[in-house]
N, C-alpha and C positions, 0 to 999 in steps of 0.2 A: 775699972776694967770688968769686974765681975758683972756689974749691972749691964754694961755694953754687950757682953757675951750673952747674957740672958735675953736681952732685947732682940739681938740677932736671931737667937734660937726661936723665940716666940714668933718672929716675923716669917721665918722660913719653915716653921713646922707644918703649916697647911700645905706647902709645896711638896714636902717629903713624906707626908702622911702615908700615901699609898706605896711609897718606895721602901727600900730595905736599907736603913741607915746603920752605920757601924762606927765605933770610936776609932780615931786615928786616921792617917792618910790612906789613900788608895793603895791596894797591893800592886805589884808589878809582875803580872803573870807572863809566862812564856807564850810567845805567839807562834803561828805556823811558820816553820822554816821554809825557805825557798818558795814563798807564796807567789802565785801568779795571778795578778788581778784579772787578766783577760779570761781565765778559766772560771773565775768566781762569778762573772757576769751572768745575768739571767734572773729567773723567777725563783724566789725562796719563800716557803711557807713557814710560819711560826708554829713550832711543835710544843714548846714549853718556854716559860719565862719567869723571871723574878717580877713581882707585881710592879707596874709602872702606871703612874697617874695618866699619862698621855695615851695609853692603850686601854680602852675600855670595851671595845667591840669584840666581834668574832670574825673568823675567816681572815685573820691578819696575814698579809703577804707583802713582800717587797720585791720590786723589780729593779735590778741594776743594769745600767747601760753605759758602756765606755764612751766618753766624749773626746778625751785625749789620752795620751799614754799614762797620765797620772791623775785624771779627773773623771768622775762618773756622775751620771744623773741617777737619782734615787727617787723612786715613786713607791710610797707605802700606802696601803689601803686596808680598810676594815669595814665591816658591816656593823652599824650602830643604830639601834632603833629602826631597823628595816631599811636603812639608807646606806649606800656605798659612800664612804668618805675617803678622799685621797689627799695626800699631802706630797709635795714635790720638794726635793732638796738637792744638794750638791755634796759629793764626797771627793776627798783628795787623799792621795798618799802624802802623809806629812813628812816622812823621812825615806828618800829613795833607797837607803841602805836597809830599811826595814819595812817593806811594802805591805806587810800584814797589819800594820798600825795605820788604820784609816782615820780620817776625821770627817764627820758628817754634820751639815748644818741645814736646817729647814727654814732659815730666815737670813736675810742680808744683815740684819742688825745683831744677830747672835753669833758668838764664836763657834768654831767647829768643836764638836763633842767627840771624845775618843770612840772609835768603833773598831775594836781589835778582834782580828780573826785568830782565835787560839788554836783551832784545828778545823780542817776540812779535807774531804776527799773529792770535792768539787762536783760530784755526781749524785751523792746521797744526803750528806749532812754537813753542817757547819756549826761551829760553836763561836758565838760572838760575845764579847765582854766590853762594857763601858763603865766608867766610874767618874763621879763628880766629887772632888775634894772641896770641903767647906772649911776654909781657914786652917787646914791641917788638924782641926779638932775632931772632925768626923767626916765620913764619906758615904756616898750613896751608890750602891751597886746596881747595875743593870746587866742581866745576862739572858741570852737567848739560845735555844736549840732550834736550828733551822733545818728544814728538809726540802728536797726538790719535789717531794709529794707531800700530801696533807697529813700523812702519818708516818711514823718510823717504828721499827720493831722495838719492843720493850727493852731488849738487850742493848740496843744502840743508845736509847735514852739513858739507861742506867750507866753505861760507860761514859756518856757525855757528862752526867752529873759527877761522876768520879773525877773526871778531868778537871772540872771546875774546882772541886774540893781539894784536889792535889795542888792547885794553884792559889790556895788560901782564899777562895771565893765561897762564901757561905750560900749554898743553894737549898737550905732546909726549907725555905719558903717558896721554892720554885713551884709553879703550878702549870698544869697542862693547858694549852691553848684550845679554844673551841673552833674546830675545823669541820663541823658537821653541817650538811645542808648548804654548802657554799656555792657549788656549781649551779644550783637552781636559781640563786639570786644574782650572781655575778654573771 
């Protein structure tokens, strides 16, 4: 069994290298009470994030469009090596009793990944969390501070970081996103 666990770890290590792994299962943070999906729709800019291997560029933004009452079109874009790269996915409310817990998938063959809205005022900021549990041995955190504009006041970012920390989400490795010179290219 020990050899099997070591083999699994060696195989998935390159996948999680840029991520933020932690021992144990994913935390269960509180999400936005009385979340309204329709108000969340629209364009969001990435202000800060935990490192993620699938996000390497700058000017990262996501546009959410309602397709049905509980389904959304998700289009994320970034500028990487001078080119705009886009990826389209689908989001769903996984539990109608808890609409702030979305699932998003960018492929028909991959399952929906958690995309939980921990907090938002819908017009300025949103705090999003996702976690991948690996055999309940360890988990990989993803966390984003989003804004309706390409920057947020430092006090808002600091309060967002505190909200993550208060929900047992380690954001000590959170980094600011690069949102300079975006309008010229996009």
